ChimeraX commands (.cxc) that place a marker at each C-alpha (Angstrom):
marker #1 position 14.05,-34.34,-7.91 radius 0.5
marker #1 position 13.97,-30.60,-9.51 radius 0.5
marker #1 position 16.42,-28.08,-7.50 radius 0.5
marker #1 position 13.80,-25.91,-5.08 radius 0.5
marker #1 position 11.89,-25.89,-2.07 radius 0.5
marker #1 position 9.15,-28.56,-1.34 radius 0.5
marker #1 position 6.06,-26.77,0.19 radius 0.5
marker #1 position 2.86,-28.64,1.71 radius 0.5
marker #1 position -0.01,-26.71,2.57 radius 0.5
marker #1 position -2.36,-28.61,4.85 radius 0.5
marker #1 position -5.75,-27.75,6.14 radius 0.5
marker #1 position -8.11,-29.86,8.30 radius 0.5
marker #1 position -10.14,-30.42,5.21 radius 0.5
marker #1 position -7.65,-31.54,2.83 radius 0.5
marker #1 position -3.98,-31.40,1.40 radius 0.5
marker #1 position -4.13,-28.03,-0.43 radius 0.5
marker #1 position -0.72,-27.93,-2.09 radius 0.5
marker #1 position 2.21,-30.45,-2.18 radius 0.5
marker #1 position 5.02,-29.64,-4.79 radius 0.5
marker #1 position 8.44,-28.04,-5.50 radius 0.5
marker #1 position 8.70,-24.40,-6.04 radius 0.5
marker #1 position 10.98,-21.55,-6.25 radius 0.5
marker #1 position 9.90,-19.55,-3.33 radius 0.5
marker #1 position 7.06,-19.01,-0.77 radius 0.5
marker #1 position 6.29,-15.86,0.79 radius 0.5
marker #1 position 4.00,-16.36,4.11 radius 0.5
marker #1 position 2.04,-14.16,6.33 radius 0.5
marker #1 position 3.78,-14.68,9.59 radius 0.5
marker #1 position 2.59,-13.15,13.10 radius 0.5
marker #1 position 5.42,-10.67,12.99 radius 0.5
marker #1 position 5.30,-10.10,9.31 radius 0.5
marker #1 position 5.33,-11.57,5.92 radius 0.5
marker #1 position 8.41,-13.59,5.20 radius 0.5
marker #1 position 9.71,-15.35,2.31 radius 0.5
marker #1 position 11.12,-18.98,2.14 radius 0.5
marker #1 position 13.51,-20.38,-0.32 radius 0.5
marker #1 position 15.53,-23.47,-0.79 radius 0.5
marker #1 position 18.11,-24.31,2.02 radius 0.5
marker #1 position 16.29,-21.83,4.38 radius 0.5
marker #1 position 17.44,-22.02,8.04 radius 0.5
marker #1 position 15.17,-24.18,9.97 radius 0.5
marker #1 position 12.27,-22.31,12.25 radius 0.5
marker #1 position 8.75,-22.43,13.05 radius 0.5
marker #1 position 6.47,-19.60,13.61 radius 0.5
marker #1 position 2.52,-18.78,13.84 radius 0.5
marker #1 position 0.63,-17.36,10.92 radius 0.5
marker #1 position -1.89,-14.64,10.91 radius 0.5
marker #1 position -4.93,-14.68,8.29 radius 0.5
marker #1 position -3.35,-13.61,4.95 radius 0.5
marker #1 position -2.19,-14.82,1.47 radius 0.5
marker #1 position 0.63,-17.14,0.74 radius 0.5
marker #1 position 2.37,-16.55,-2.53 radius 0.5
marker #1 position 3.85,-19.47,-4.29 radius 0.5
marker #1 position 6.25,-18.65,-6.71 radius 0.5
marker #1 position 7.14,-21.07,-9.69 radius 0.5
marker #1 position 9.12,-21.12,-12.84 radius 0.5
marker #1 position 6.16,-20.52,-14.78 radius 0.5
marker #1 position 4.56,-17.59,-12.50 radius 0.5
marker #1 position 3.07,-17.47,-9.09 radius 0.5
marker #1 position -0.05,-18.89,-7.58 radius 0.5
marker #1 position -1.72,-17.58,-4.42 radius 0.5
marker #1 position -3.59,-19.26,-1.35 radius 0.5
marker #1 position -5.40,-17.58,1.44 radius 0.5
marker #1 position -4.59,-18.92,5.09 radius 0.5
marker #1 position -6.82,-18.27,8.17 radius 0.5
marker #1 position -4.03,-18.71,10.50 radius 0.5
marker #1 position -1.87,-21.56,11.72 radius 0.5
marker #1 position 2.05,-22.66,11.86 radius 0.5
marker #1 position 4.68,-22.87,9.43 radius 0.5
marker #1 position 7.21,-25.32,9.86 radius 0.5
marker #1 position 10.98,-24.75,7.74 radius 0.5
marker #1 position 12.96,-27.82,7.98 radius 0.5
marker #1 position 15.73,-29.30,6.01 radius 0.5
marker #1 position 12.81,-31.27,4.16 radius 0.5
marker #1 position 11.05,-28.06,3.01 radius 0.5
marker #1 position 8.40,-25.81,4.21 radius 0.5
marker #1 position 5.00,-27.06,5.85 radius 0.5
marker #1 position 2.02,-24.72,6.29 radius 0.5
marker #1 position -0.19,-26.42,8.92 radius 0.5
marker #1 position -3.36,-24.04,8.37 radius 0.5
marker #1 position -6.63,-23.49,10.31 radius 0.5
marker #1 position -8.23,-23.00,6.83 radius 0.5
marker #1 position -6.70,-22.64,3.55 radius 0.5
marker #1 position -7.87,-22.14,0.06 radius 0.5
marker #1 position -6.54,-21.50,-3.42 radius 0.5
marker #1 position -7.26,-17.71,-3.98 radius 0.5
marker #1 position -9.85,-18.48,-6.93 radius 0.5
marker #1 position -12.05,-20.45,-4.20 radius 0.5
marker #1 position -11.49,-17.40,-1.49 radius 0.5
marker #1 position -14.86,-16.20,-0.25 radius 0.5
marker #1 position -15.23,-12.30,-0.59 radius 0.5
marker #1 position -18.54,-12.54,0.95 radius 0.5
marker #1 position -17.61,-14.23,4.16 radius 0.5
marker #1 position -14.88,-11.63,4.59 radius 0.5
marker #1 position -17.27,-8.96,4.44 radius 0.5
marker #1 position -19.60,-10.71,6.98 radius 0.5
marker #1 position -16.59,-11.41,9.46 radius 0.5
marker #1 position -15.87,-7.56,8.86 radius 0.5
marker #1 position -19.49,-6.59,10.09 radius 0.5
marker #1 position -19.57,-8.76,13.11 radius 0.5
marker #1 position -16.02,-7.47,14.11 radius 0.5
marker #1 position -17.35,-4.14,13.87 radius 0.5
marker #1 position -20.33,-5.02,15.84 radius 0.5
marker #1 position -18.06,-6.72,18.31 radius 0.5
marker #1 position -15.86,-3.47,18.63 radius 0.5
marker #1 position -19.21,-1.07,19.29 radius 0.5
marker #1 position -20.02,-3.51,22.05 radius 0.5
marker #1 position -16.60,-3.39,23.87 radius 0.5
marker #1 position -16.65,-2.52,27.13 radius 0.5
marker #1 position -13.02,-2.16,28.31 radius 0.5
marker #1 position -10.28,-0.63,26.77 radius 0.5
marker #1 position -8.52,-3.80,26.38 radius 0.5
marker #1 position -11.63,-5.55,24.59 radius 0.5
marker #1 position -11.81,-1.99,22.34 radius 0.5
marker #1 position -8.06,-2.79,21.56 radius 0.5
marker #1 position -8.41,-6.25,20.72 radius 0.5
marker #1 position -11.62,-5.94,18.92 radius 0.5
marker #1 position -10.03,-2.68,16.80 radius 0.5
marker #1 position -7.03,-4.95,15.84 radius 0.5
marker #1 position -9.22,-7.74,14.59 radius 0.5
marker #1 position -11.37,-5.21,12.48 radius 0.5
marker #1 position -8.04,-3.90,11.05 radius 0.5
marker #1 position -6.67,-7.04,10.24 radius 0.5
marker #1 position -9.81,-8.09,8.19 radius 0.5
marker #1 position -9.89,-4.83,6.37 radius 0.5
marker #1 position -6.33,-5.30,5.47 radius 0.5
marker #1 position -7.19,-8.57,4.06 radius 0.5
marker #1 position -9.71,-6.87,1.98 radius 0.5
marker #1 position -7.01,-4.64,0.68 radius 0.5
marker #1 position -4.86,-7.52,-0.09 radius 0.5
marker #1 position -7.56,-9.59,-1.62 radius 0.5
marker #1 position -8.48,-6.30,-3.96 radius 0.5
marker #1 position -4.63,-6.03,-4.78 radius 0.5
marker #1 position -4.18,-9.87,-5.75 radius 0.5
marker #1 position -7.47,-9.59,-7.94 radius 0.5
marker #1 position -5.93,-6.69,-9.52 radius 0.5
marker #1 position -2.74,-8.39,-10.30 radius 0.5
marker #1 position -4.41,-11.08,-11.58 radius 0.5
marker #1 position -2.07,-13.69,-10.03 radius 0.5
marker #1 position -3.75,-16.88,-9.92 radius 0.5
marker link #1:1,2 radius 0.2
marker link #1:2,3 radius 0.2
marker link #1:3,4 radius 0.2
marker link #1:4,5 radius 0.2
marker link #1:5,6 radius 0.2
marker link #1:6,7 radius 0.2
marker link #1:7,8 radius 0.2
marker link #1:8,9 radius 0.2
marker link #1:9,10 radius 0.2
marker link #1:10,11 radius 0.2
marker link #1:11,12 radius 0.2
marker link #1:12,13 radius 0.2
marker link #1:13,14 radius 0.2
marker link #1:14,15 radius 0.2
marker link #1:15,16 radius 0.2
marker link #1:16,17 radius 0.2
marker link #1:17,18 radius 0.2
marker link #1:18,19 radius 0.2
marker link #1:19,20 radius 0.2
marker link #1:20,21 radius 0.2
marker link #1:21,22 radius 0.2
marker link #1:22,23 radius 0.2
marker link #1:23,24 radius 0.2
marker link #1:24,25 radius 0.2
marker link #1:25,26 radius 0.2
marker link #1:26,27 radius 0.2
marker link #1:27,28 radius 0.2
marker link #1:28,29 radius 0.2
marker link #1:29,30 radius 0.2
marker link #1:30,31 radius 0.2
marker link #1:31,32 radius 0.2
marker link #1:32,33 radius 0.2
marker link #1:33,34 radius 0.2
marker link #1:34,35 radius 0.2
marker link #1:35,36 radius 0.2
marker link #1:36,37 radius 0.2
marker link #1:37,38 radius 0.2
marker link #1:38,39 radius 0.2
marker link #1:39,40 radius 0.2
marker link #1:40,41 radius 0.2
marker link #1:41,42 radius 0.2
marker link #1:42,43 radius 0.2
marker link #1:43,44 radius 0.2
marker link #1:44,45 radius 0.2
marker link #1:45,46 radius 0.2
marker link #1:46,47 radius 0.2
marker link #1:47,48 radius 0.2
marker link #1:48,49 radius 0.2
marker link #1:49,50 radius 0.2
marker link #1:50,51 radius 0.2
marker link #1:51,52 radius 0.2
marker link #1:52,53 radius 0.2
marker link #1:53,54 radius 0.2
marker link #1:54,55 radius 0.2
marker link #1:55,56 radius 0.2
marker link #1:56,57 radius 0.2
marker link #1:57,58 radius 0.2
marker link #1:58,59 radius 0.2
marker link #1:59,60 radius 0.2
marker link #1:60,61 radius 0.2
marker link #1:61,62 radius 0.2
marker link #1:62,63 radius 0.2
marker link #1:63,64 radius 0.2
marker link #1:64,65 radius 0.2
marker link #1:65,66 radius 0.2
marker link #1:66,67 radius 0.2
marker link #1:67,68 radius 0.2
marker link #1:68,69 radius 0.2
marker link #1:69,70 radius 0.2
marker link #1:70,71 radius 0.2
marker link #1:71,72 radius 0.2
marker link #1:72,73 radius 0.2
marker link #1:73,74 radius 0.2
marker link #1:74,75 radius 0.2
marker link #1:75,76 radius 0.2
marker link #1:76,77 radius 0.2
marker link #1:77,78 radius 0.2
marker link #1:78,79 radius 0.2
marker link #1:79,80 radius 0.2
marker link #1:80,81 radius 0.2
marker link #1:81,82 radius 0.2
marker link #1:82,83 radius 0.2
marker link #1:83,84 radius 0.2
marker link #1:84,85 radius 0.2
marker link #1:85,86 radius 0.2
marker link #1:86,87 radius 0.2
marker link #1:87,88 radius 0.2
marker link #1:88,89 radius 0.2
marker link #1:89,90 radius 0.2
marker link #1:90,91 radius 0.2
marker link #1:91,92 radius 0.2
marker link #1:92,93 radius 0.2
marker link #1:93,94 radius 0.2
marker link #1:94,95 radius 0.2
marker link #1:95,96 radius 0.2
marker link #1:96,97 radius 0.2
marker link #1:97,98 radius 0.2
marker link #1:98,99 radius 0.2
marker link #1:99,100 radius 0.2
marker link #1:100,101 radius 0.2
marker link #1:101,102 radius 0.2
marker link #1:102,103 radius 0.2
marker link #1:103,104 radius 0.2
marker link #1:104,105 radius 0.2
marker link #1:105,106 radius 0.2
marker link #1:106,107 radius 0.2
marker link #1:107,108 radius 0.2
marker link #1:108,109 radius 0.2
marker link #1:109,110 radius 0.2
marker link #1:110,111 radius 0.2
marker link #1:111,112 radius 0.2
marker link #1:112,113 radius 0.2
marker link #1:113,114 radius 0.2
marker link #1:114,115 radius 0.2
marker link #1:115,116 radius 0.2
marker link #1:116,117 radius 0.2
marker link #1:117,118 radius 0.2
marker link #1:118,119 radius 0.2
marker link #1:119,120 radius 0.2
marker link #1:120,121 radius 0.2
marker link #1:121,122 radius 0.2
marker link #1:122,123 radius 0.2
marker link #1:123,124 radius 0.2
marker link #1:124,125 radius 0.2
marker link #1:125,126 radius 0.2
marker link #1:126,127 radius 0.2
marker link #1:127,128 radius 0.2
marker link #1:128,129 radius 0.2
marker link #1:129,130 radius 0.2
marker link #1:130,131 radius 0.2
marker link #1:131,132 radius 0.2
marker link #1:132,133 radius 0.2
marker link #1:133,134 radius 0.2
marker link #1:134,135 radius 0.2
marker link #1:135,136 radius 0.2
marker link #1:136,137 radius 0.2
marker link #1:137,138 radius 0.2
marker link #1:138,139 radius 0.2
marker link #1:139,140 radius 0.2
view
């Protein structure tokens, strides 16, 4: 087996990716982190974002809509609520989610509801910016 990090990205619909790679950058709830071979074991939740899988011949990007990341001696397992290769990422759906979140923000009655709704809107807008950056970088 080649030296590297074994990664599996699993969504409820399918096994999205299973291979050995150089490194993986993941959108953890507390921020993006990078995992390489022999990383210390840990588990964390994921926020919606983009996973960058780096191989010897370049990088591939995958969208993930939350879930869990488990780093173990066997490698990295991503258990995603939803995950697709960036080429299948639905920009139109993201715009619809932003519109719905903005409507929810306008209806929020309490300061707590407004704060939560604003966080959702901000997170979705950040995803839009990330997606545009990835499109511009031509990483597929």
